[in-house]
C-alpha positions in Angstrom: -23.9 14.1 -22.3 -25.3 13.6 -18.8 -23.3 16.0 -16.7 -24.4 19.6 -16.2 -21.8 22.4 -16.1 -21.2 22.3 -12.3 -20.8 18.5 -12.4 -18.6 18.6 -15.4 -16.3 21.2 -13.8 -15.9 18.9 -10.8 -15.4 15.9 -13.1 -12.7 17.8 -15.1 -11.0 18.9 -11.9 -10.8 15.4 -10.6 -9.2 14.1 -13.8 -6.7 16.9 -14.1 -5.7 16.9 -10.5 -5.6 13.2 -9.6 -5.8 11.3 -12.9 -9.0 9.6 -12.0 -12.0 9.6 -14.3 -15.0 9.4 -11.9 -17.8 7.6 -13.7 -20.5 7.7 -11.0 -21.0 8.8 -7.3 -23.3 6.1 -6.3 -22.6 4.8 -2.8 -21.0 1.4 -3.1 -22.7 -0.3 -0.1 -19.7 -2.4 0.6 -19.3 -0.8 4.1 -15.5 -0.8 4.6 -14.9 0.2 8.2 -12.0 2.5 7.2 -14.0 4.5 4.7 -13.7 8.2 5.4 -16.8 9.3 3.5 -19.1 9.4 6.5 -16.6 11.3 8.8 -14.8 13.7 6.4 -16.9 16.8 5.9 -14.5 18.1 3.3 -15.7 15.5 0.8 -19.2 17.0 1.0 -18.0 20.2 -0.7 -17.9 18.7 -4.1 -21.0 17.8 -6.2 -22.0 14.2 -6.7 -22.2 13.1 -10.3 -24.7 10.8 -12.0 -23.6 7.8 -14.0 -21.7 9.4 -16.9 -22.3 8.4 -20.5 -19.9 7.6 -23.4 -19.8 11.3 -24.4 -18.8 12.5 -20.9 -16.1 9.8 -20.8 -14.6 10.8 -24.1 -14.7 14.5 -23.2 -12.9 13.6 -20.0 -10.0 12.0 -21.9 -8.9 15.5 -22.9 -7.9 16.3 -19.3 -5.6 13.3 -18.8 -2.0 14.3 -18.2 -0.2 13.2 -21.4 2.9 12.5 -19.4 1.4 9.8 -17.1 1.4 6.2 -18.1 -2.0 5.2 -16.6 -5.7 6.1 -16.7 -7.9 5.2 -13.8 -11.6 4.7 -14.2 -14.0 4.8 -11.3 -13.8 6.2 -7.9 -12.3 9.6 -7.4 -10.5 11.4 -4.5 -13.0 14.2 -4.0 -15.8 13.8 -6.5 -16.7 10.1 -6.0 -14.6 8.6 -3.2 -17.3 6.2 -2.0 -18.2 4.2 -5.0 -17.1 1.2 -7.0 -16.6 1.5 -10.8 -18.2 -1.9 -11.5 -21.6 -0.5 -10.3 -21.7 1.4 -13.6 -23.6 -0.8 -16.2 -21.3 0.4 -19.0 -18.0 -0.1 -17.1 -16.9 -2.9 -19.4 -17.6 -0.8 -22.5 -15.8 2.1 -20.9 -12.7 0.0 -20.2 -12.5 -1.1 -23.8 -13.0 2.5 -25.1 -10.3 3.8 -22.8 -7.9 1.0 -23.7 -8.3 1.8 -27.4 -8.1 5.6 -27.0 -4.9 5.3 -24.9 -3.2 2.2 -26.3 0.2 3.0 -24.7 -1.3 3.7 -21.2 -2.3 1.2 -18.5 -6.1 1.4 -17.9 -6.9 0.5 -14.3 -9.9 0.3 -11.9 -9.6 0.5 -8.1 -12.1 -1.9 -6.6 -12.7 -4.5 -3.9 -14.0 -6.7 -6.7 -17.4 -7.1 -5.0 -19.3 -6.2 -8.2 -17.1 -7.6 -10.9 -19.0 -10.1 -13.0 -17.1 -13.4 -13.2 -18.5 -14.0 -16.7 -16.6 -10.9 -17.9 -13.2 -12.1 -16.8 -12.3 -13.5 -20.2 -13.3 -10.2 -21.8 -11.1 -8.2 -19.3 -8.2 -10.6 -19.9 -8.5 -9.9 -23.6 -7.6 -6.2 -23.1 -3.8 -6.2 -23.0 -3.4 -2.7 -21.4 -6.0 -3.2 -18.6 -5.4 -4.3 -15.0 -7.4 -4.3 -11.8 -6.0 -2.6 -8.7 -7.6 -5.0 -6.2 -8.2 -3.7 -2.7 -8.0 -7.2 -1.1 -7.6 -5.9 2.4 -7.3 -9.3 4.0 -8.6 -12.8 3.5 -8.2 -13.8 7.1 -10.7 -13.9 10.0 -11.1 -10.2 10.3 -12.2 -9.7 6.7 -16.0 -9.6 7.5 -15.4 -7.1 10.3 -13.6 -4.8 8.0 -15.5 -5.4 4.8 -19.1 -6.4 5.6 -19.8 -7.2 1.9 -16.8 -9.4 1.7 -17.6 -11.6 -1.3 -14.9 -14.2 -0.4 -15.7 -16.7 -3.1 -15.8 -14.0 -5.8 -12.5 -12.5 -4.5 -10.8 -15.9 -4.7 -11.9 -16.2 -8.3 -10.5 -12.8 -9.1 -7.2 -13.7 -7.4 -6.9 -16.8 -9.6 -8.2 -15.5 -13.0 -8.6 -11.7 -13.2 -6.1 -9.4 -14.9 -4.4 -7.8 -11.8 -2.2 -4.7 -11.9 -1.8 -4.2 -8.1 -3.0 -5.9 -5.0 -3.5 -4.0 -1.7 -3.5 -5.6 1.7 -4.3 -3.8 4.9 -2.2 -4.6 8.0 -4.7 -5.3 10.8 -2.1 -5.6 13.6 -1.5 -9.3 13.3 1.8 -10.4 11.9 0.3 -13.9 11.5 -2.6 -12.7 9.4 -0.4 -10.6 7.0 1.9 -13.6 6.6 -1.1 -15.9 5.8 -2.4 -13.3 3.3 1.0 -13.1 1.6 1.3 -16.9 1.5 -2.1 -17.0 -0.2 -1.0 -14.5 -2.8 2.3 -16.1 -3.5 0.7 -19.6 -3.5 -1.7 -18.5 -6.2 1.1 -16.8 -8.2 -0.4 -13.3 -7.8 3.1 -12.0 -7.2 4.0 -13.0 -10.8 1.0 -11.2 -12.2 0.9 -7.9 -10.4 3.3 -4.9 -10.6 3.1 -4.3 -6.9 1.7 -5.8 -3.7 0.9 -2.9 -1.3 0.5 -3.1 2.4 -1.4 -0.2 4.0 -1.5 0.9 7.6 -4.9 1.5 9.2 -5.5 4.9 10.8 -8.3 6.6 12.8 -9.3 10.0 14.0 -11.4 11.2 17.0 -14.6 10.8 15.0 -13.8 7.3 13.8 -16.1 4.5 14.9 -15.0 2.3 17.8 -14.3 -0.8 15.7 -11.9 1.2 13.5 -10.1 2.7 16.5 -9.5 -0.8 17.9 -8.2 -2.2 14.7 -6.1 0.9 13.9 -4.5 0.9 17.4 -3.4 -2.7 17.0 -2.0 -1.9 13.6 0.0 1.1 14.7 1.4 -0.8 17.7 2.8 -3.6 15.5 3.5 -1.8 12.3 7.2 -1.3 12.8 7.6 -5.0 13.4 5.6 -5.7 10.2 7.7 -3.4 8.0 10.9 -4.9 9.5 10.0 -8.6 9.3 7.9 -9.0 6.1 10.4 -7.8 3.5 12.9 -10.4 4.8 10.6 -13.1 3.4 8.7 -11.5 0.6 9.6 -9.4 -2.4 7.5 -6.9 -4.4 6.1 -5.5 -1.1 5.6 -1.8 -0.7 4.3 -0.2 2.5 1.9 2.8 2.5 1.3 4.9 5.6 -2.3 5.6 4.6 
């Protein structure tokens, strides 16, 4: 067991409250412009955790709500909000362990996909109750401005071949861009693989960096048009305010 008592208490709280099993707190380095980690002081109140081991993982299973039908491995809400689960060298083993421990629950990981190994896709596809919640954001021209570590080619491979549970887009203020993203997903048959395609709205605060404020302002100005127009042409679309 790697976690000390303070770290384990935070680990346990995250699982019991949000259903996330945080497996590390290492900064992901992807650099998403909308990430709140650097501006939200509240997140600093909770201890960071090192990379957990198998014993920590299995102990954490005890705090999963038996009434939920999912188990999320990776980033947390408070304990490890700024990481990516696929940075953990044992993530593939952890997914398999969780899938066997909870055979009736869906095992998921929320990720941009930047660190998923393409040579592990067959392995991930072999686990019937596992699916990736892919934070796609956008594949249009603004992608690199929003996600500096964009990994376009790897992301296209994931869209084609990875086991996907959900796919999340972020409305950047351009109706044209969101339509092109949806055309891409439907053209690849992603809509037939995922449970949901989510569209998030960008938001900012006074302390947000200028680039985020500009993107968020464009998004807010055109969001009503987006939520009115898009469902007329695409199904399986769910809109999130944050």
